[in-house]
C-alpha positions as CSV (number, residue, x, y, z in Angstrom):
1,K,-171.8,-109.7,24.7
2,V,-169.3,-108.4,27.0
3,Y,-167.9,-105.3,27.6
4,A,-165.2,-103.7,30.2
5,S,-164.8,-100.5,30.9
6,Y,-161.2,-98.8,33.0
7,G,-161.4,-95.4,34.4
8,V,-158.2,-94.5,34.5
9,S,-158.0,-91.4,36.0
10,E,-161.0,-89.0,36.6
11,D,-161.1,-87.7,32.7
12,L,-160.2,-91.2,31.0
13,R,-161.9,-93.7,30.4
14,L,-161.0,-96.9,28.6
15,Y,-163.4,-99.5,27.3
16,V,-163.0,-102.7,25.1
17,N,-167.0,-104.6,23.8
18,I,-167.5,-108.2,22.5
19,A,-170.0,-109.4,20.7
20,E,-171.7,-112.0,18.7
21,G,-174.9,-112.0,16.7
22,F,-176.8,-112.4,13.8
23,R,-179.7,-112.0,11.9
24,S,-182.3,-113.8,11.2
25,G,-182.4,-115.9,7.8
26,G,-186.1,-116.5,5.9
27,F,-187.8,-117.5,3.0
28,N,-187.5,-115.8,-0.7
29,G,-191.0,-115.6,-2.8
30,S,-192.0,-117.7,-6.1
31,G,-189.8,-120.5,-5.5
32,Q,-186.5,-119.2,-4.9
33,P,-184.5,-121.2,-2.5
34,P,-184.9,-119.3,1.4
35,F,-181.4,-117.6,3.1
36,D,-179.8,-118.6,6.3
37,P,-179.1,-116.8,9.4
38,E,-176.0,-114.4,8.9
39,N,-173.4,-114.5,11.8
40,V,-171.0,-111.7,13.6
41,S,-168.9,-111.5,15.1
42,S,-167.4,-107.5,16.2
43,Y,-164.8,-105.7,18.8
44,E,-164.4,-102.2,19.6
45,I,-162.0,-100.3,22.1
46,G,-162.4,-97.0,22.7
47,A,-161.5,-94.5,24.9
48,K,-163.8,-91.2,26.6
49,V,-161.4,-87.9,27.5
50,S,-163.3,-85.2,28.8
51,G,-161.3,-82.0,30.0
52,V,-161.1,-78.0,30.4
53,D,-163.9,-78.1,33.5
54,G,-165.9,-80.7,31.2
55,R,-166.2,-78.5,28.7
56,L,-164.4,-80.4,26.5
57,N,-165.5,-84.3,25.3
58,A,-163.8,-86.2,23.0
59,E,-164.8,-90.6,22.2
60,L,-162.4,-92.0,19.9
61,A,-163.2,-95.9,19.3
62,L,-162.0,-98.7,16.6
63,F,-163.9,-101.4,15.5
64,F,-163.9,-104.9,13.7
65,S,-166.8,-106.8,12.4
66,D,-166.4,-110.4,11.5
67,Y,-169.1,-111.6,9.3
68,E,-170.2,-114.8,8.0
69,V,-173.0,-116.4,6.0
70,Y,-173.5,-112.6,4.9
71,Q,-176.7,-111.6,3.6
72,I,-176.9,-109.9,0.1
73,V,-179.8,-108.3,-1.6
74,G,-179.9,-108.4,-5.5
75,V,-182.0,-108.6,-8.7
76,V,-183.3,-111.6,-10.8
77,P,-183.6,-110.3,-13.5
78,A,-185.9,-112.8,-15.2
79,L,-188.0,-112.1,-12.2
80,G,-187.5,-108.6,-11.7
81,F,-187.5,-108.5,-8.0
82,N,-184.9,-108.6,-5.2
83,I,-184.5,-111.9,-3.6
84,T,-182.1,-112.0,-0.1
85,S,-178.9,-114.4,-0.6
86,N,-176.4,-115.3,1.1
87,A,-172.6,-114.5,-0.2
88,G,-169.8,-115.0,2.0
89,S,-167.7,-113.5,4.5
90,A,-167.2,-110.1,5.4
91,E,-165.0,-108.5,7.2
92,I,-165.6,-104.3,8.3
93,K,-163.2,-102.4,9.8
94,G,-163.4,-98.7,11.0
95,V,-163.0,-95.4,13.3
96,E,-165.2,-92.7,14.6
97,L,-164.0,-89.4,16.5
98,S,-166.6,-87.6,18.4
99,V,-165.7,-84.4,20.1
100,H,-168.1,-81.8,21.8
101,V,-166.6,-78.4,23.3
102,L,-168.7,-76.1,24.9
103,A,-167.0,-72.6,23.3
104,S,-168.5,-70.3,26.3
105,E,-172.5,-70.2,28.0
106,G,-174.6,-71.6,25.5
107,L,-172.6,-71.7,23.1
108,E,-171.2,-75.6,21.9
109,V,-169.7,-77.5,19.3
110,G,-169.3,-80.5,18.2
111,F,-167.8,-83.2,15.7
112,N,-168.9,-87.0,14.5
113,G,-167.0,-88.5,12.2
114,N,-166.1,-91.8,11.0
115,Y,-164.2,-94.0,8.3
116,M,-164.5,-97.4,7.3
117,D,-162.8,-100.5,5.2
118,T,-165.2,-102.9,4.5
119,E,-164.6,-106.0,1.7
120,F,-165.9,-109.5,1.0
121,T,-163.1,-111.6,2.3
122,E,-165.0,-115.2,1.0
123,I,-167.6,-115.7,-1.9
124,T,-169.6,-118.8,-1.7
125,S,-172.3,-118.2,-3.6
126,T,-171.9,-120.0,-7.3
127,S,-173.5,-116.9,-8.9
128,S,-172.8,-113.7,-7.0
129,S,-172.1,-110.2,-8.5
130,H,-169.2,-110.1,-5.8
131,A,-166.3,-111.1,-5.8
132,E,-163.3,-111.5,-2.9
133,G,-161.7,-107.6,-1.8
134,D,-165.1,-106.3,-3.2
135,P,-166.4,-103.6,-1.1
136,L,-169.9,-104.1,0.6
137,D,-172.9,-102.7,-0.3
138,M,-174.7,-99.6,0.7
139,V,-171.5,-98.7,3.2
140,P,-170.2,-95.2,2.9
141,K,-166.1,-95.1,3.2
142,Y,-166.7,-92.5,5.5
143,G,-169.2,-89.9,6.7
144,Y,-169.0,-86.7,9.3
145,S,-170.9,-83.9,10.8
146,L,-170.3,-80.4,11.9
147,W,-172.5,-78.7,14.2
148,T,-173.4,-75.5,16.4
149,D,-175.7,-74.8,18.8
150,Y,-176.8,-72.2,20.2
151,S,-179.2,-71.6,23.5
152,F,-180.9,-68.7,24.9
153,N,-183.9,-67.2,26.6
154,W,-186.2,-64.9,24.4
155,F,-187.6,-64.0,27.4
156,D,-188.3,-64.6,30.9
157,K,-189.1,-68.5,31.8
158,A,-188.8,-68.6,27.8
159,P,-185.7,-70.6,26.6
160,G,-184.8,-70.9,22.6
161,F,-181.9,-72.1,20.6
162,V,-180.0,-71.5,17.2
163,R,-178.5,-74.8,15.2
164,I,-176.7,-75.3,12.6
165,D,-175.5,-78.4,11.2
166,Y,-173.1,-79.8,7.8
167,S,-173.5,-83.4,7.3
168,R,-171.4,-85.6,4.5
169,Q,-171.4,-89.1,3.8
170,G,-168.8,-90.5,1.1
171,E,-170.0,-93.0,-1.2
172,A,-171.8,-96.4,-1.1
173,H,-171.0,-98.8,-3.8
174,F,-174.5,-101.3,-4.8
175,R,-174.1,-104.2,-7.0
C-alpha cells in the first residue's frame, strides 16, 4: 500500500491511495476442484474539505479496482450446494461523497453516498453463468444515507440525543 497526502491549504487536503491485495484460494467439498487466490489492484484519489470554521466537512473520492482471478460463488444443480470458483477478470469504478454540517449548536446533518460501475472484463471459466460485461454479483449500483442528530442535556450531567436516519441501496444482481 502506498498513500500520499498533500495539504493545499488549512481547509483542503488532497490524497492518493494505491494498494494491492489478495483473497486466499481454497477447497470445495465433495470432490469439486479447488479455487485460486483472487488478486486486486486498487487506486483512489480524493479530497477532504472543511469550511465555515469547521462546521462544514466534505470528502470526495474516485476509485478504481482491477481484479484478476475473481472468485464467484455458485450452485452446482446436480449437487445442490454452493462452490467457489474463479471466473476471470473484473473491474469496479466508482465515486463516494460524504458531507457533514454542524447546522447549529447540537444539530448535525449529514449525507453519505456512492455510485459504482462493475463488470466482468474477461471470463476464463469454461462453465460460468457470467459473460463479459455483466455486473458483479451482490454489488449494488448505488447507495446513500441521510441523517440528522440532535444532542441535548436532559438535565445537569445527563446528556441525550435524538437521531433520524434514512438509507437506500440500489438493487444488486446475483446469478
